[in-house]
C-alpha positions, 0 to 999 in steps of 0.5 A: 500500500502507498499513502500520499497526503496532498492538501489535507487529503490522504490517498491510500492505494493498494498496489499489488495489482498483479495478484489483483490486490488480494486482501492479505494479512499484510494488507490488513496490518497496513490498514491498522497502521494507516488508521492509527496514523490518520486518526491523530494527524492534524494535516489530514481531513479526508481519506480516499482508498482505492486500488491500482490498475483497475482492481480495488481488491479481489478478496482473500488470497486462497493460497493462504487457506490451502494448507490447513495442516496443524491448524485448529478451529480455536486457533483459526478463530483467534487468528481471524479475530486478530488480523481483523483488528483494523476493522473497528478503528477503520469503521469509526475513523473520525474523518470521512473515508471515500472508497473509489472502486474500479473493478472488483471489490470481492470478499474482504475488498467488498467489506472494506468498501462498505466500511468506508462510508462513501463509495464512488464506483466506476462503470466497471465496478462490481461487488460480491460477498463471494465467501459462500462460493467456498463454504465460508460466511462473510467476515470483514464486517460485511454482516454488520455493514451490508444489512444497514445499507440494503436492508436485512432481506436483500443482505440475505439474498446477496450473502446466500447467493454470493452473486456479483453486484454490478455498478448500476445495481450497486447504486440503486441499492445504496452500496455505491453513491455515484457512478463515474467513468473509470478515467475520471473516478479519482477526479470525482473522489477528490472533488467530493473530498474537497467538499467534505474538507470544507466542513468541521473535521471534529463535527463530521467525525463525531457525527460519523461515530454517532451514526455508526451506533444509531442502529444499536442504541435506543432513542434516549441513549442516542439523544443523550450522546447527541447532547453531550457531543453538541455541547463540545461542538458549540465551543469549537472555533469552527462553530463560533466563526461560522455563526459570526459569518452567518450573522455578518451575512458572509458566505459560509465555508461549508455550503453544499448548495453553493458548491453545486452552483459553482460546479455547474457554472464551471461545466 
């Protein structure tokens, strides 16, 4: 994996395209290192993840599963849990994460894309919970994220069938937010990143963590969490400056409608 940071936007690229960017133990270790680094960097506001050469990630390396000699069920459970220790920190990373998916996002790659939060797909993108084809259940958090995006019944259909989901269906299901030509996919991802960057990183990060818990909390607990976080945000410099600009009738730095107008005018 390579990681570059330019003007507050971090771009992580899976760069083992000769093997279709497999979701290996090495990649998972790199993801944990990446998340730990991004969480505390003051110079990063948004992160983009993508794969090289037209492949996001084709999933696990089956060669690593071929040799089962001397392995036990309990040992495998501990090993799988350990090498997935990147998932929770990645899911709750307190900044926006955009997955730019070109080509296959299968198995673990599918799970990674779902956990990102925003998925932009190329017209060549295809997604698949492929685990059932080899007698496995989904991991990498797929059974947590997928039902929340597509609903329980559709998630069961996609998991049980292990069938591919092509770009347009992915958009219709809410798996992908937008579809772009492959050659302009990263342009679109960076454009979205720059928009998100104009907002408060602290407020966006806090809202992300609360939203990720919204299916697990009752209304009382969620409202209490909102109130506690809101009290902190109201004391932030970003909020105070935005209120002052609004009262002074100055343009706010974060205005999605204005971004839309400016983008349309530039076409």
